[in-house]
N, C-alpha and C positions, 0 to 999 in steps of 0.2 A: 275202838276210835281210829279213823284214819289219820295217818302220816300227812300234815300240810306238804304241797307241792312244792319244791324248791323255785324258788323267786324268778330262775331264767325260764322253765317249762310255762310256768303260768304266763311269763312275758312274750311267752312263744304262740302258746292259746289265745293269750287275748289279742294279739297282731295276726293270725290266720281270722278270729271270728271277724274280726271288722276290714278286710282284705278281701274280694273278689275272688271267688276258684279261679276264674281264666287267671288272674295275677299272678295269684299264690302259685300255682302250675308251673307259670312261666317263671317267676322266679326258683322254686326247686330247681326245673331241667337247667338251667343257667350253672346253680349250684355244683350239679353233677355232674354237668360238662364239662366245669372249669380244670384248668389244667392242673396237676398235683406240683407243688413243689418239689423240684432233685437237688440231689447233692450236688455244691459247685465239683467242676472238675478237679483232678488233684492239681497242685502246680508242679510243674516240673522240679525237677532236682536243682539246685544253685549250682552254681561252677565254684569248682575250690577256687579255693581265694590263695592266691600268690603270696609266698612269704616275702616277707620285705627283702633290700636290699641291703639293711643295716638290721643289727640285731644286738641289743644288751645280753653278755653270757654273765652271767655274775658266779657262776663256778669257776669263770677264769680260764686257764688253760690246762683245764681237766677236760675239758669241751674236745673231740674228734673234729679236726678241720683239716680238707685236702692240700690246704698252702702254695705255694709258689711254685713248685718244681714238676709242674705239669706239661709236657709236649705243645695245650693248647695254646698256653699263651706265650711260647716260642710261638708256634703258627701264626700266631697274629701279629706279634709285632715285628716276624720276617713281611707278612701280604700288606702291612704298614708303611714298609723300611723307604719305596721310593717313592709314595707320597709326602713323608718326614723330611726326607733330603731336600724334596723343590721347595715346601715351604719356609727351609731355612733358609735355602739361597736366594741370593741377590742381595737388595738393598732393600727390600721392602719391610713392614712390620713382622716382629717378631712373634705375634701374639698366638705361639703355637703352642699346641699340648698333644704329644704322641699317644695320650691315653682316654682318648674320645670314645663317642661309640661304634661299636660294630659296623662294617659297610661304607661308612661316613669318610671323606678323603680328608687329610689332614690339613687342618685351614690355617693361615697364619693371620686373620683379623678378629681372632680372640682377646680381648682387653683383658679381661681378666689372667688370660694364660702368658699375656706381655708382662704383666703386671709380676709374675712370678721367675718369668725370665730376667728379666731388668732387674732383677735384685738378686738376680744368681751372678749377671753381670757387675753388678758394684764391687761384690764378694770380691768373683775374678781377679777385678782392677788391682781392687787392694792385696791380692795375696800375689800376683804378679806385678806389682809397681818395682820399677827399676832394675827389673829380670827381663833377661832375651829366651830364657828355656823356662817351663813350670812342669813340676810334678804336683798329677795331680792322681789321688786313689778317689775311687770313685764307689762307696761301699753299697751294695745294693743297684750297682749301675747298670744293669741288662745287658744290652748286647751293643749301648757307646750313644744314646742319646745326647748325653752332658759332654761327648767327645764331641761331636759334629756342632752342639751350640758351643762350646769353648771356644774351638777354634770358627764360628763365625761372628763371634762376639771380640776377640783380640786375635787378629790374621797375623798380628806380626809377632807373634811369643809360639815358639818352639813348645810343643806339646808333650810330655809325657804320659802317657792315659794309663789308668791299670782301674779296674772294674771287678769287686767281689762278688761274684753272687752266685745262685744253685746251678744244676751244671748245665742243662737244659739251656738257660741265657746265657751261660758264658761259653757255649758250641754255637752259638748263634752268633754271637759279637768275634768268637774271630774268623767264623765265615764272611762275616758283612765288613767288620774294621782289622782286617787280617795284619797290620802294623801296629796296633797295639796290643796290649796286655790283657788275658781275662785269667782271673784264677778261681778256685772252687774251696782253697782251703786258706786257712787265716794265715799261713805265710807271710802273704802280703803284708803283715803286720811287721817283719822283721826290718823292714827297711823303715824310712820316713818320709817324709813327703811335704810340700810347701801349699799343700791346701789337700783336704779331704772332705769329701761332700757326702755327704748323708740323706737324700729327699726320697721321702715318704719308704722310708725304707728302717730307720732306728726301732719306731713300735710295733716292728715284726718280727722283733728279737725278747724272746721272753724273759731272757735275765738282761734287759736292757741296760742298765746299770753297769753292768760287766762292760757291755759293748762302751759305753761310753768310756769306762777308764781305757778300753785296748787303744780306743782311736786317738785318743788325748795322747797319751805313749808313743804312738808313730806320727804325731804332727808338729812339722818344726814352723810350722806358719799358723793355718790357720783351721777349724775346724766349724763346716758350715752344716747345721741339721736344720733339715726344713721341709714343708710340705708334712708338719709333724700334726696330730689333730691334741687339740690342749684343751682341759679342763682348770678354770682360773679358779675353783669355787672347790667340787670334789675332789677327793684323792683318786689320784689312778685308777681305771678300771678298765675293762678287756670289752671287744664287742668283734661281731666275726662280722664279714663283708661276703655277702651273694655275689658273685664279678660276672654274672652271664652274660647281665648286657652288654658288656666288653668283649665278649665272645671270649674269654678264658676257661670259661666252664670249670671250674673251680669254686672253692669259697674258705676263706682264711681268718686266723683271728690277727686282731691289733689293740694294740695300746691306746686307751684315750690318756696321755700325760701329764699329769701334773704338773703347771708350768713353773712353781716355786720349787718341784720336787725336781727337776730337770734340770734346771739351772744350779742347784747345791749340788747335785749329782757331778758337774760339770766343774763346779769348784770344787767339789773335793778328792776330782783327780788332777788339778791344779791349771784349770783352766778359768780364763773370765771372762763376761759376758761384753763382748764390743758392740755388736749391733744387732736388734729385736725388731722381726720385719712381722705384716700384717698382712694377711694373704687372703685372696678372696676367694675363700674356700670353708664350705661348712657342710655339716652332717649330720641327722637325726636319727637316734636310734630307740625306740619306744622301751620305757621302764630305766632309760640308762640314768646315774644322779646327777647329771646335766646334761640339759640338750637345750638350744641346739646348741654343737659343737664345732667349733673355731677351730681353724691351723694359722700356723704363727711359721717362723724360720730365726736359725737364732747363729750368729756368728760367735765363734770364740776365737780365743788365741790364749797363749800359755801365760800363764803368769810371769811377769818380769822379774 
């Protein structure tokens, strides 16, 4: 017995039976001549994704990073120095941030930067009150940006300026401000100062609690810790910053400090909080225990 034809064969034969031969032949030629589907061309390889500027580092200081003592940073500071001096000079606004984008002149009309400069002006006024001469230690002061700002903000006060920083930046400071003192060792802490400023520097000390204690011991008047990334809820943690956008050609580790931990560490070192400053600076690090991360400043004085 013959097997029944498959249904699609039967339908095809039935259609052929009722279609005129000339039409059937045309349909067959059109079918045979139709272009065959082709494979789509392969997609070009995607460009590599640049790593983020900020990265959460769960392993903390076990991560290897280039750090600050690189000649590229000194060269960028040198290239921007005259532009920085021009932005500070005269009676105009002090919206000045020397750490702007590479290749862009230092502006004086950055409102966020002016808020940070005027916070320093408030600190400077308190430290210099009733004095004609002020001794200032700039911890992590680079080539002396705060010396220039201090003299612009308090021109009637004689400034004895000291900066403590890595060798490359201290050498640049001696070149640019030969009348001031630039240190590469902690022997500068053998003296005491009317004001110690740690601006965007404490977070780069692996043992930051020890640094706070050392600075507190050398403070006769005030300790101003500022431009510090602060966590309000999470415990202190470490991030990495890739600084190539600023021309620094390096990357470095730094703390995001828990606010209460910082204040308590200062209290344990014999300091009390005099004033706290909210600063217009934020960063985000994907995967961090807290994000976005704000920056604050803290003015401390020895407990009376």
